[in-house]
C-alpha positions in Angstrom: -2.8 11.0 -0.7 -0.6 8.6 1.6 0.6 10.9 4.2 -2.9 12.9 5.1 -6.1 13.3 3.9 -8.6 16.5 4.3 -11.8 16.3 6.0 -14.5 18.8 5.7 -17.8 18.4 7.0 -19.6 20.1 4.4 -18.8 22.5 1.4 -18.9 25.7 3.4 -16.8 24.3 6.7 -13.2 24.9 7.0 -10.9 21.6 5.9 -8.8 19.6 8.6 -6.0 17.6 7.9 -5.4 14.1 9.8 -2.2 11.9 9.4 -1.9 8.6 9.4 -1.6 8.5 13.2 -4.6 10.1 14.1 -6.8 7.9 11.8 -7.6 4.2 11.7 -8.9 4.8 8.2 -11.1 6.6 6.0 -12.9 5.7 3.0 -15.9 6.7 0.6 -19.1 4.5 0.2 -19.2 1.7 -2.1 -15.8 2.8 -3.0 -11.7 2.9 -2.0 -11.1 2.3 1.9 -8.0 3.8 3.1 -6.6 2.2 6.4 -3.7 3.4 8.1 -0.5 0.9 8.4 3.2 1.4 9.3 5.8 0.1 6.4 9.2 0.4 6.8 10.9 2.4 4.0 14.4 2.2 3.5 15.0 0.7 7.1 12.9 3.6 9.0 9.3 2.4 9.9 6.8 5.1 8.2 2.9 5.3 8.8 0.7 5.8 5.8 -2.7 5.3 4.9 -2.5 2.6 2.4 -5.2 1.5 -0.3 -7.0 -1.6 1.0 -7.9 -3.8 -2.1 -8.9 -6.9 -0.4 -10.0 -7.4 3.3 -10.0 -10.8 4.5 -8.3 -13.5 6.0 -5.3 -11.4 4.4 -5.5 -8.0 3.8 -3.9 -7.0 0.5 -3.0 -4.0 0.1 -1.6 -0.6 -2.4 1.1 2.0 -1.6 1.7 4.0 -4.6 2.7 1.0 -6.9 3.9 -1.4 -4.2 1.7 -4.2 -2.8 1.6 -6.0 0.3 -0.3 -8.7 2.6 -1.0 -8.1 5.9 -1.7 -11.7 7.8 -3.4 -12.7 11.0 0.2 -11.6 12.8 0.2 -8.2 11.4 3.2 -9.4 10.0 3.4 -7.0 7.1 4.6 -8.6 3.3 5.6 -6.9 0.2 4.9 -8.8 -3.1 6.8 -8.1 -6.1 8.0 -9.4 -9.3 11.6 -9.0 -10.5 12.4 -8.8 -14.1 16.1 -9.4 -15.3 17.4 -9.4 -19.3 19.8 -12.6 -19.6 21.9 -11.6 -23.0 22.9 -15.3 -23.9 23.5 -16.9 -27.7 23.0 -13.5 -29.4 19.7 -13.3 -27.6 17.9 -11.5 -24.9 15.9 -13.5 -22.9 13.9 -12.0 -19.6 14.0 -13.8 -16.5 10.9 -13.3 -14.1 11.3 -14.3 -10.8 8.1 -13.9 -8.4 8.6 -13.1 -4.7 5.7 -13.3 -3.5 5.1 -17.6 -3.3 
């Protein structure tokens, strides 16, 4: 769903595929909105349709299972939590690092 959207004017018409480079975004009335954003994946900038979750001074969006913030300067930051298991004193401990603060 992130690389293209399929559009039909009505149930009897043919369908047309649109890519993220062709549309600003698309959505459904009183439902989800997907915008076109350039995300760097493995050091390669790639344009995807991402689901906008919150739209205000900052935009919170999701691409698959990853979350991002877009600020007014168009800077995109990936939000993530890292969990590391540490074994000490014959016990396992989970260290959680919030990499979005």
